[in-house]
C-alpha positions in Angstrom: 0.0 0.0 0.0 1.4 3.4 -1.0 2.5 6.0 1.5 -0.1 8.3 -0.1 -3.0 6.2 1.1 -1.6 6.0 4.7 -1.2 9.7 4.7 -4.8 10.1 3.6 -6.1 7.8 6.3 -4.0 9.7 9.0 -6.2 12.7 8.5 -9.3 10.6 9.4 -7.7 9.9 12.9 -5.4 12.7 13.7 -6.4 15.8 11.8 -5.1 19.2 12.7 -8.6 20.8 12.1 -12.2 19.6 11.8 -15.3 21.3 10.4 -18.7 20.0 11.5 -21.8 20.6 9.5 -25.2 20.1 11.1 -24.9 21.6 14.6 -27.7 23.8 16.0 -27.8 26.9 18.2 -31.1 26.0 19.8 -31.4 22.3 20.2 -29.3 19.2 20.7 -29.0 17.9 17.2 -26.6 15.1 16.2 -24.1 17.7 15.0 -24.0 19.0 18.6 -23.2 15.5 19.8 -20.2 15.4 17.6 -19.0 18.8 18.9 -19.7 17.7 22.5 -17.6 14.6 22.0 -14.7 16.5 20.5 -14.7 18.9 23.5 -15.2 16.2 26.1 -12.5 13.9 24.8 -10.0 16.7 24.5 -9.5 16.9 20.8 -6.3 18.8 20.3 -6.9 20.4 16.9 -9.1 23.3 15.8 -12.9 22.9 15.7 -15.0 24.8 13.2 -18.8 24.5 13.6 -20.7 25.3 10.4 -24.0 27.1 10.6 -25.7 29.3 7.9 -26.1 32.2 10.3 -22.5 32.1 11.7 -22.5 33.4 15.3 -21.6 30.9 18.0 -22.5 27.2 18.7 -21.6 25.6 22.0 -19.3 28.4 22.9 -17.4 28.0 19.6 -17.3 30.5 16.8 -19.5 29.3 14.0 -18.9 29.8 10.3 -21.5 30.0 7.5 -19.5 27.8 5.0 -16.1 26.3 4.4 -14.9 29.2 2.4 -15.1 31.5 5.4 -12.7 29.5 7.6 -9.5 31.1 6.5 -7.9 27.6 6.1 -8.6 24.3 4.4 -9.5 21.9 7.2 -8.0 18.4 7.3 -11.4 16.8 7.9 -15.0 17.7 7.3 -17.8 15.9 9.0 -21.4 16.1 7.6 -24.2 15.5 10.0 -26.8 16.7 7.5 -29.9 14.9 6.2 -29.5 12.8 3.1 -30.9 15.5 0.9 -28.2 18.0 2.0 -25.3 15.7 1.7 -24.4 15.9 -2.0 -24.2 19.7 -2.0 -22.0 19.6 1.1 -19.6 17.1 -0.5 -19.5 19.4 -3.5 -18.6 22.3 -1.3 -15.8 20.3 0.4 -14.5 19.5 -3.1 -14.6 23.2 -4.1 -12.9 24.2 -0.9 -10.0 21.7 -1.4 -11.0 19.5 1.6 -9.3 16.2 1.3 -11.3 14.1 3.7 -15.1 14.0 4.5 -17.2 11.8 6.8 -20.8 11.4 5.8 -23.2 10.2 8.5 -26.5 10.2 6.7 -28.2 6.9 5.9 -30.5 6.2 3.1 -28.0 5.5 0.3 -27.0 2.0 -0.9 -28.7 0.7 2.3 -32.1 1.9 1.0 -32.7 0.7 -2.5 -31.8 1.6 -6.1 -32.4 5.4 -5.7 -30.2 5.6 -2.7 -27.6 3.5 -4.6 -27.5 6.1 -7.4 -27.2 8.8 -4.9 -24.2 7.0 -3.2 -22.5 6.6 -6.6 -22.9 10.2 -7.2 -21.2 11.0 -3.8 -18.3 8.6 -4.7 -17.9 10.1 -8.1 -17.7 13.6 -6.7 -15.0 12.4 -4.3 -13.0 10.7 -7.0 -13.1 13.6 -9.3 -11.7 16.0 -6.7 -9.2 13.6 -5.2 -11.0 13.6 -1.9 -11.5 10.5 0.4 -15.0 9.9 1.7 -15.8 7.7 4.7 -19.4 6.6 4.6 -22.2 7.3 3.9 -24.0 5.9 6.9 -20.9 6.2 9.0 -20.4 7.7 12.5 -16.8 8.2 11.6 -13.7 7.7 13.6 -12.2 7.8 17.2 -8.5 8.4 18.1 -7.3 8.4 21.6 -4.0 9.8 20.5 -5.5 13.1 19.2 -8.8 13.0 21.2 -10.8 12.9 18.0 -14.4 11.4 18.2 -16.9 12.1 15.5 -19.5 9.7 16.9 -23.2 10.6 16.9 -23.6 9.0 20.3 -22.3 10.6 23.5 -19.0 9.1 24.6 -16.9 9.1 27.7 -13.1 9.5 27.6 -11.7 6.2 26.4 -8.6 4.6 28.0 -5.6 4.6 25.5 -4.4 1.2 24.4 -3.2 -0.6 21.4 -6.4 -2.2 20.1 -7.9 -0.6 16.9 -11.3 -1.4 15.6 -12.5 -1.4 12.0 -16.2 -2.0 11.7 -19.0 -1.9 9.2 -21.3 -0.5 11.9 -21.4 2.5 14.3 -21.9 0.2 17.3 -18.2 0.2 18.2 -18.2 4.0 18.4 -21.4 4.1 20.4 -22.6 1.4 22.9 -19.5 -0.7 22.9 -17.2 2.4 23.3 -19.3 3.3 26.4 -18.9 -0.3 27.6 -15.2 -0.2 27.3 -14.8 3.2 28.9 -16.9 2.3 31.9 -16.4 -1.4 32.6 -13.3 -2.7 30.9 -9.6 -2.4 31.7 -8.2 -2.6 28.1 -7.8 0.5 26.0 -8.3 1.5 22.4 -6.0 3.2 19.9 -8.5 3.9 17.1 -11.9 3.1 15.8 -13.1 3.4 12.2 -16.8 2.9 11.3 -16.9 2.3 7.6 -20.7 2.5 6.9 -21.6 1.8 3.3 -18.1 2.0 2.0 -18.7 4.3 -1.0 -14.9 5.0 -1.0 -12.9 4.2 2.1 -13.0 0.5 2.9 -11.2 -2.2 4.9 -8.3 -2.2 2.6 -7.6 1.4 3.1 -8.0 1.3 6.9 -6.1 -1.9 7.4 -3.2 -0.7 5.4 -2.9 2.4 7.7 -3.3 0.3 10.9 -0.7 -2.1 9.7 1.8 0.7 9.8 0.4 2.6 12.8 2.7 2.5 15.8 -0.1 3.0 18.2 -1.9 -0.1 16.9 -0.8 -3.5 18.2 -3.9 -5.5 17.5 -6.6 -5.0 14.8 -10.2 -6.1 15.6 -12.6 -6.1 12.6 -16.3 -6.5 11.9 -17.4 -6.7 8.3 -20.6 -7.7 6.4 -18.9 -8.2 3.1 -15.5 -7.5 1.5 -15.6 -5.3 -1.6 -12.1 -6.1 -2.7 -11.7 -9.6 -1.4 -8.4 -10.5 -3.1 -6.7 -7.3 -2.3 -7.8 -7.5 1.4 -6.5 -11.1 1.6 -3.1 -10.1 0.3 -2.9 -7.2 2.6 -4.1 -9.2 5.6 -1.3 -11.8 4.9 1.2 -9.0 5.1 -0.2 -7.4 8.2 -0.7 -10.6 10.2 3.1 -11.3 9.9 3.6 -8.2 12.0 0.5 -7.8 14.2 -2.7 -9.9 15.0 -5.9 -9.4 13.2 -9.1 -10.7 14.7 -12.3 -10.8 12.4 -16.0 -11.2 12.9 -18.0 -11.7 9.7 -21.6 -10.8 9.7 -24.2 -12.0 7.2 -23.0 -15.7 7.1 -26.5 -17.1 6.8 -29.1 -16.4 4.1 -31.1 -14.2 6.6 -28.0 -12.5 7.9 -27.0 -11.7 4.4 -30.4 -10.0 3.7 -30.1 -8.1 6.9 -26.6 -6.9 5.9 -28.0 -5.7 2.6 -30.4 -3.5 4.5 -27.9 -2.4 7.1 -25.0 -1.2 4.9 -25.8 -2.2 1.4 -23.3 -5.1 1.6 -23.4 -8.2 -0.6 -22.2 -10.9 1.7 -20.3 -13.7 0.1 -20.2 -17.5 0.7 -19.2 -18.1 4.3 -17.1 -21.2 3.5 -15.1 -19.4 0.9 -14.4 -16.5 3.3 -13.3 -18.8 6.1 -10.9 -20.7 4.1 -9.2 -17.7 2.5 -9.1 -15.8 5.8 -7.5 -18.7 7.6 -4.8 -18.9 4.9 -4.1 -15.2 5.4 -3.5 -15.7 9.1 -6.6 -13.9 10.4 -8.1 -15.1 13.6 -11.8 -15.7 12.9 -14.4 -15.5 15.7 -18.1 -16.2 15.9 -19.5 -13.3 17.9 -18.7 -9.9 19.4 -17.8 -11.5 22.8 -15.1 -13.5 21.0 -13.9 -10.5 19.1 -13.3 -8.5 22.3 -12.0 -11.5 24.3 -9.4 -12.5 21.6 -8.3 -8.9 21.0 -7.9 -8.3 24.8 -5.6 -11.4 25.2 -3.5 -10.4 22.2 -3.1 -6.9 23.6 -2.2 -8.0 27.2 -0.1 -11.1 26.5 3.0 -12.0 24.7 2.6 -14.4 21.8 3.5 -17.9 23.1 6.3 -20.1 21.8 3.8 -22.8 20.9 0.3 -24.2 21.3 0.8 -26.3 24.5 -1.4 -25.3 27.5 -1.1 -25.9 31.1 -4.4 -25.8 33.2 -4.8 -25.4 36.9 -8.3 -25.5 38.4 -9.7 -25.5 41.9 -12.7 -27.6 40.7 -12.6 -30.9 38.8 -15.3 -29.6 36.5 -13.0 -26.9 35.3 -10.4 -29.6 34.3 -12.9 -31.6 32.4 -14.4 -28.6 30.6 -11.0 -27.2 29.7 -9.8 -30.5 28.3 -12.8 -30.6 26.1 -12.4 -27.0 25.0 -8.7 -27.4 24.3 -9.4 -30.4 22.2 -12.0 -28.7 20.1 -9.6 -25.8 19.5 -6.6 -28.0 18.6 -4.6 -27.0 21.7 -2.3 -29.6 23.3 -2.2 -30.4 26.9 1.2 -32.0 27.4 1.7 -34.5 30.2 3.5 -33.4 33.3 7.2 -34.3 33.4 8.7 -36.2 36.4 10.5 -33.0 37.8 7.1 -31.1 37.6 5.4 -33.8 39.5 8.0 -33.9 42.2 7.7 -30.2 42.7 3.9 -30.5 43.1 4.0 -33.5 45.4 5.2 -31.5 48.3 1.8 -29.9 48.5 -0.5 -32.6 47.3 -1.6 -35.7 49.4 0.1 -38.9 48.1 -3.3 -40.4 47.2 -4.3 -37.5 45.0 -3.8 -37.9 41.2 -1.8 -35.2 39.3 -1.9 -34.4 35.7 -2.6 -31.6 33.1 -5.2 -30.2 33.6 -4.4 -30.1 37.3 -7.2 -30.2 40.0 -5.7 -28.4 43.0 -8.6 -29.3 45.3 -6.7 -31.9 47.3 -3.7 -29.5 47.6 -5.9 -27.0 49.4 -6.7 -29.5 52.1 -3.0 -29.6 53.2 -1.6 -26.3 51.9 -4.5 -24.0 51.8 -5.9 -22.3 48.7 -3.0 -19.9 48.2 -0.4 -22.6 48.9 -2.1 -25.0 46.4 -2.2 -22.5 43.7 1.3 -21.3 44.4 3.0 -24.7 44.2 1.1 -26.2 41.3 1.1 -23.0 39.1 4.8 -22.4 39.6 5.7 -26.0 38.9 3.6 -26.0 35.8 5.0 -22.6 34.6 8.5 -24.1 35.0 7.8 -26.9 32.5 9.5 -26.0 29.3 7.0 -27.4 26.9 4.0 -25.7 28.6 3.6 -22.4 26.5 0.3 -21.0 27.9 -1.1 -21.1 31.4 -4.9 -21.1 32.1 -6.1 -20.7 35.7 -9.6 -21.4 36.9 -10.9 -19.8 40.1 -14.1 -20.1 42.1 -14.6 -17.0 44.1 -15.9 -17.8 47.5 -14.8 -16.5 50.9 -12.8 -19.7 51.6 -10.7 -19.3 48.4 -9.7 -15.6 49.0 -6.1 -14.7 48.6 -3.9 -12.3 46.6 -3.9 -14.0 43.3 -2.6 -10.9 41.5 0.6 -11.1 43.6 1.2 -14.7 42.8 0.5 -14.3 39.1 2.6 -11.2 39.0 5.5 -13.3 40.3 4.8 -16.0 37.7 4.8 -13.4 34.9 8.1 -11.9 36.1 9.7 -15.5 36.2 8.3 -16.5 32.9 7.6 -13.3 30.8 7.4 -15.4 27.6 4.3 -17.3 28.8 0.8 -15.9 28.5 -1.4 -16.3 31.7 -5.1 -16.2 31.4 -7.8 -16.6 34.2 -11.4 -17.7 34.3 -13.9 -17.2 37.1 -16.2 -20.2 37.6 -18.7 -18.5 39.9 -18.4 -15.3 41.8 -20.5 -12.7 43.5 -20.7 -9.4 41.6 -18.5 -7.7 44.2 -15.8 -10.3 44.3 -15.9 -10.8 40.5 -15.4 -7.1 39.9 -12.7 -6.8 42.5 -10.6 -9.7 41.2 -11.3 -8.7 37.5 -9.7 -5.3 38.2 -6.8 -6.7 40.2 -5.8 -9.3 37.5 -6.5 -7.2 34.5 -4.6 -4.3 35.9 -1.4 -6.5 35.8 -2.1 -7.8 32.3 -3.9 -11.0 33.0 -7.0 -11.3 30.8 -10.1 -12.5 32.7 -13.0 -14.5 31.3 -16.4 -15.6 32.5 -16.5 -19.0 30.8 -14.2 -21.9 30.0 -14.8 -21.6 26.3 -14.1 -17.9 26.2 -10.8 -18.4 28.0 -9.7 -21.3 25.7 -10.7 -19.4 22.7 -8.5 -16.5 23.7 -5.6 -19.0 24.3 -6.2 -20.4 20.8 -6.1 -16.9 19.3 -2.7 -16.3 20.9 -1.3 -19.7 19.6 -2.8 -19.0 16.1 -1.2 -15.6 15.9 2.1 -16.9 17.2 2.0 -19.5 14.5 1.4 -16.9 11.8 4.1 -14.6 13.2 6.6 -17.5 13.2 5.8 -18.3 9.5 6.7 -14.8 8.5 5.6 -13.3 5.1 
């Protein structure tokens, strides 16, 4: 991908100036939400509200049109009705604006007339050398610059290395609020593509593949417009950083819904899955998997192999983990003699030991903390165990400082990812343990399958990285 495209995309995330069309002086219209987000999230550039009467909007000087700004803005945001969008895009072209976000719906997502209107927008952009994101897009978010063009009120987002590319505004709306108020991982950038009249997954992925703030790319798509080009690019990017993808519209009904949502033509699921796997993309089945795998890839080092060690305080955890690992193709290597010898000091002689390891018997003689400490550290010391998964049941009798123990394990074996799963917890205990572990980079999950899925994503991405280009 050329440096020109990367430069074009940079202005969608870190522009020096933004003009917003569609704000009102008297009521809270969606344009006012965009301005409010820019102010609340601390956008570092210049903000120009556009209003036919000029004056002031939300305490900022307003301007009647782009020609009256005194500069060519890096980014224009249209929060106008569909009927006013074409003329504004033409105004942007005449003013020399190089990037525009169009939020209005009712284009290719709304029948043949809308499709013709969208083609006219795209033609205007092409003719003027302008890049257009949308229509039907809530735009972009960047924690680096404080930019947020979402039409939904956002709270400040924690910075991190996960970037999201999505064919929906959901990730710059409800899920952005969920992340900012309940999660410990952070975001670098969000791009909501909408109908993809111009800017698409290839443009944004090429940019994020070179973006130093992005360590993990999470994607939601309902159809790839340039499938071959995307796959070639994905193969290049996954050799350097993980890409996790959720494909919508995989059933006949889902494909029809995708056509009405963003005007996408969803392709054959089996074809997509095989090609994406060859390109090294981690494919998930739902949004929970998308976030769960991205979080693990953000927190953890890539393992040296796909072999997993499991420690659980309940026998059910060992059985369910063994099933889940087998389904995902993850190995559970047997414990070596030296590992068993280290464990035997804290386990009654009658108790069986293996991988997965049930520590319940060890708690009877060494207590919960002692049982975890001896078995986890012994398993972490076994060379052919690459990933550790720990299951906890949070009851008063199992209370101990797990964060301190796992912090020690991470320091002793920094090359080995450590993941945790809570099999039962009160809301208070779950939230407290969740914060303590995730704050030291231990991803936490609420089910065995989610935790093992995340371990599989780590192993899959490590395999792709080792294979190189």
